[in-house]
N, C-alpha and C positions, 0 to 999 in steps of 0.2 A: 261256509265262511261267515263269521259273525258280521252282520251289518244292521244298523239300527237307526231309529229316530226316536228321541226321548218323548214319552207320552205323558209322564206325570208332571204335576205342577212343580215339584222339586227338581225332577230330572230334566224337564223340558228346557230349563234355562241353561243347562250345560251346553246346548248347541249355540247359544249366543253369549256364553261367557259367564253364566252364573248358575249356582245350584244351591246346596244347603249345608249348614253347619249348625251344631247344637251346643248348648251350655246348660249347666245346672248342677244339682247335687246327686250323690249316689243313691241308688235305690236299696232298700233293705231286703227285697225279695224278688230278684230277677229270675227269669226262667232258665232252664238248663240249656246246654249247647250240644250240637253235633257238628263236626266238620267232616264231610264225607267226600271221598275221592270219586271222581267220575272219569278217570282214565285208568288203564291197566298197567301203567308204568310208574315206578317209584322215582323219587328225586334223583337217585343215583343212576337211573336209566335202566334198571333191571325190571323185567316183566314180572308182575305179581298181581293177579286179578283181585286178591283179597287184602292187599296192603292198606294200612292206614296212613294218613298224612297229618301233619300239624301245620299250623300257621307259622310264619316266619318269626313273629315277635314273642310268642309264648306258647306253652304247652296246652293241649286239649285232650279230651277223652278219646278212646279208640273209636275209629270211624268205620262205616260200612261203605261198600262200593256200590255205585249205580252205573247205569249205562252212560256212555259219552253223549253229550247233547247234540252233536252234529258230526258230519264227516270230517271236520277239521282235525280230529284226533286219529284218523286212520291212515294218513300218509306219512312220509318221512322227509326230512330236510337236511341238507348238508351245510356245514358252516363255511363262511367265506374263507377261501384260500386252502381248503382241505377237502379230502375225499371221504372222510368218515361221516356217518349219519349223526346229526345233532341229537342230544338227549330230548326225549319227548317232553312237551310242556304238560305238567299236571293241571288238571281242571278240577277244582274242589269247591264244595259248599262250606259255608261257615255260618254259625248262628250264635246268639248271645248265651254266655254262661256266667258263672259267678266271678270270673276273672275280668269281666267287662265293667266299665263305669256306666251305671244305669241311672239316668236322671228322671225323677218323678215329675210328671206334668199333671196339673190339677184338672184339666178339661180335655175333652176329646178333640184332637187336632184335625180329625178327618172332615168334619163338617158334612157328613152324610154321603160323601162321594169317594171313589177310589179308582186307581188304575193299576193294572198289573205292572209290577216293578220291572224296569229295564235292567236291574242289577241281579236278576234271578231268572232261571229257566223254569221255575215252578209256577204253575198257574195260580196257586193260592197265596203267593207272596205278592203283596200290593204296596203301593205308595199312595199318600193322600195328604191333604192339607196344603197350607201355604209354604213357600220356599223356606221361610224362617223356621218352620217346624222341624225340618231336617228328618222327615220320615221317608228315608230313601227306600227301605225295604221292611215291610211290616208283616206280622202274623198275629192272628187272634190268639189269646191265651186260652188254656183249657177251660177256665172258668166261664168263658163266654161273656165276661163283663169288663175285660181289660185287653189291651193290645201292647205289643212290644215292637219297636222299630229300630233298625240300625240307622244311626245318624252319621257315623264315621267308622267304616270297617277297618281301615288301616290302624287307627288309634284305639279301636275297641270301645266306642262310645255308642250308647243306645238311649232311647227314651221309652218310658212306660206310662200309660195313661188309661183312664176309664174309657170304655168303648163298647158300643153295641155292634155286633157283627153286621156287616153290610150285605144286603141281598146280592148273591153272586151275579145275578142278571144285570145289576147296576154297576158292576165293576168293568170298566173299559179295558178291552183286551190290548196288549202291547202290539204295536204295529210292525215290529222287526225283532231280530234276534237280540238276546241279552248281551250286555257288556260287563266286564269285571268291576267289582268294587275297588279292588286293587290287584296289583301283580307283584311278584317277586322276580327280579332279574337273576341272571346266571351267577352274578357275583354276590348275591344276597341282599342287594338294595331293594327296598320296597317302594312302589309308586302308587299313590292313591288318587282317586278322582278329586279334582279341585273344585272349590266353591265358586271361583270365577277366574277369568284370565284377562288381565288388562296390560300385561307386559308385552314388550316387543321380542320377537323370536327370530331365529335364523330364517332369512329369505321370506319374511312375512308369513311364516307358518304359524300354526296355533298349538297351544298346549292345554290339554284337559286333564293331564295326570302329572302331578309333581312328585318328586322322589325324595327319599330320606337323606340323600347326600346333596340335595339342592340341584341335582340335574333335573331334566324334564323330558317327557316323551312328546314328540312333535307329530303333527298331522297337517295335511294341506288345508283341511277345514273341519270335517265332521269328527266327532269323538270316536265313532265306530271305526273309522279308518286309521286310528292309532295303531291297531293291531293287524299284522299280516298273519292271519290264523288259518290260512288255507292248507297248511301242512301240519304234521304231528308236532313239530317244534315251531312255536310262534316266535315272531321277531317284532321289534319295535325300532323306531328311529329315536335314539337318545342323544340329547344335546347337553353338553357340560359348559358352564360359563357362557351361555348364549352362542356357543360355537357350532360348527357344522355338525349335523347329527350323524351318528354312527349306528349301523344296524347291530342290534343287540338281542341276544336270545332271552326269552322269557322262560323261567324255570317253573313258575306256578301262576295260574290265573284263578282268582278267588271270587266266587259269586255268593250271593245271599241265599240261604236255604238250609233245610235239614236233611 
């Protein structure tokens, strides 16, 4: 079951109501993308160990499958009020391709330090720099002279900057399991991690994920507790118009990585 405490400068502030967002101009030469499925169940619920998946907002190249990150993809769950098993939640990786908006930054935002990103299950994906840098999930480019970071997965925004690879021994390990950059709900609505949360919510709960239809995902406190991921089909508590939250199925959970 995914449980976490944010360890990066950008992601750490999510626990207290802030994180990161980016702005700038498009890059002329962003790296390529892979979106890889890490479950053996397609969106329609059919088992297919070699199936590819796509992000909810746009198309991407064919993907390859990898092993599920945890036991949370091995059980089954029934929907409220029914006896049939709910469709399994797809757990996928996404990375930057030429469909993304990539903003060029003139200087290295990392400042010589880095943390394993809480938005990825891969050890080589890191986060670094100040909150305003929006470097939520980064990978060194093949050249070894630049890096690319996801700043907003839901809106497909990334940053690209000059960067010397950091000694792996100086990269702080994540302290808990990863959390998604964004999720897609059963009705197609996407919900991405928020930069901050200053609003009032139902029963004094918190929201760290805002949705494309202006609904929100609630949790009693911690961002990791947004997701009930102990079964094959994840659920969230979704609030509309600040109303009482309703348990809702998650169709897809999207993490950073290749």
